[in-house]
N, C-alpha and C positions, 0 to 999 in steps of 0.2 A: 171366163175370158171376155171382157167387155171392151167395146167402143164407146166412145163419149155417149153419153144419154143426150136427148134432143135440148134440154136446157143447157147442158154443158157444152154443146157445139156452138150454141150462141155465145156463151160467156168465152170459149176459146177463140172465136171469130173477134170478140171485142178486146180480148189479150193481144191477139195477133196485130189488130190495127195500131196498137201504141207503138209499133217498132217500125224503123225504116226498111228493114228486111224480115220477110216472116219467119225465118229460120232463128233470128234472134229471140224468138218467143219460147224456144225449145224447153228451157228449164220451167219457167211458169207454167207451161203445158204438162210437163212432166209431174209438176206439183198437182195439177188439177186432176190428172188420172190417178194419182196416189190417193188423193182426197176421196175420189168417187169410189174405188174399189178397195183401198187399204194397202195396196201395192200397185206398181206397174206392169200391167198385163201386155202380152205380146201384140195383143189385138189393138189396145190402146196406142203402143207405139207405132204400129202400122198407120193407125187413124192420123196420130200426130204428123207423120211423114207426108201423107196425103195433103194434110191442112197448110204445111209450111213449104212443101215442094222440095223434099229432100228425100233419100232412100230410108229404109227401116233400119239399115245398118248404121247411118249416122246418128239416127236418134237413139239406137241401142248403145253406140261409143259414148254419147253424153250420159245416158242412164248409168251405165255400168260404172261411169268415172267416178260419181259421187255416192258416198257411203249411205247418205239418208234416203236415197232411192232403194226401194226393196222390190225384187222381181219375183219373190215368191210369197205366199200369205205369211203373215205376223199376226201377233196378237193386237188385240185393241190398245194394249199399252206395252210398249217397248221399253225394257229395262235394261239400260247399258251400264254395267259396273267396270270401273277403271280398275286395271290391276298393273298399271305402268308404275314406274320406280317410287314416286312419292306416295301414291295411294297403297302400292305394295307393302312399303315400310311402316304405313299407318293401319294396316289391316284389311286392304283391298281383297286379298286373297280369301281371307276368312269370311269377309263380307259375302264374296261370291258363292263359297261353299254353302254358307248359311242360305243364301237365296235359293240355290239349287235344292236343298234340304226341305226348305219352307214350301215351295212351290212344287216340289216333285218332280222336276225336270233338270237336264242337264244344258250347259250353255249352248245356244244355237236352238234349242227347242221351245215349243209352245204348249201352255197347258191345254187339257183336254176341252176345257169350256172355252178356248179361244180368247182369253182375257188377256193373258201374260206371254210374252216372250224375253227370254234372257239372252244377253248377249256380253261377253267378255271382250272388252274394247281397251284400245291403245289410249294415250293421253287425250283427255277432254277438255284440256287447259284449264284446269281449276285445282292446281297442285297445292294451292294455300288452303282449299277446302278438304284435303284428303282425310279419310278416305270418301271418294265421291262417286255419285252416280247420276244417271237422268233417266226420267220417266217421260217418255215422247218428247225427248231432247229439253225437258226442263230440269234444271240443276237441283239436286239434294246433296248437300255437302255435310262434312265432319260427323259420318254416319255410325251408329252403334247398330249392332242386330237388332236391338230394341226399336230403334228408330225405323229400320226398314220394315219390321212387322206392322208398325203403326202406319207407314205408308200404304202397305200393301191392304191392310184392313179398311183404311180410308177410300180406297179405290173400290174395294169389293162393295161397300156400303154406300157407294155413290156420294161420299163426303169430300172427295178431293177435287181440287179445281185443276184439273188436268185435262187437256183436250185429247179426244181419241186419236190414235195413230193417222196421220196423213191430213189432219186439219191445221192449217197454218194460222188462222185467224177467225174469230166470231163474226168479224165485220169485214165484208169484201169491197174493195175500192171499184167504184163505177165512175167514169169520166163521161159526161156529155158531150156530144159532138161539138157543141160551141166552146167547150172548154179544153179541147184536144190541142196539142203543141203544134201539130201540122208538121211532124218531122218527115223528112223526105230521105230517100237514098241517095247517096252522094252524086251518082250519075244523072240524077234528076235535078238536085238542088243546086248543084255546081258548086265551085269553091266557096268556103265560108267568108264573110265580109273581112275578118281580122286577116286573111291569108292573102285575099287580093289586095287589100290596103298595104300589107307589107311589100308585095310585089312592086306596087306603084311607088312606093318610097324607095325602094332599092333602086328602081330604074331612075328616079330623079337623081339619086346620089351618083349614079353612073355618069348620067348626062352632064352634070354639073363638075365630074372630075374629082370630087371630094371622096 
């Protein structure tokens, strides 16, 4: 159960600085926590709450709302197999059963080596590619059981171009201070120019009686 590492604390503070209100950084900070540990730990949520000035319950409320955030350990490769109507009609159930047999686990479980977790999921918005699955949210469509076996073998052999679960990108954005947008909270920045200009225009119309 981990809080942010020293290097990730610095990164978290940089992320927070991009927002007019610290709590607006909740989602990217949850992604950072998941990238660090593979899932979002209770300690990480408590740490995020401290950093952005909210309660741990508020962080948990955000974390638990989104399916992509995991609160328990999962495999390095999360295999989401769709069994909703289009995929089901095209063999999604059969693909799921084959995956369970091939990996020796049931949906919701993780292989003993910690490499794969299988999830039976609802529609993943790729109905034209049925039957479809995702491996760490990267799409694989129009699959046969042979295709599934090839993907799994490529992952095991290190030949798959798929990021480990929790990793959003290979390159992280860094914004130097001189390039920051200088975003301020509304109570500090005041009304935006377009709004104040509109108020002036409306008052002029009222004065003229038009």
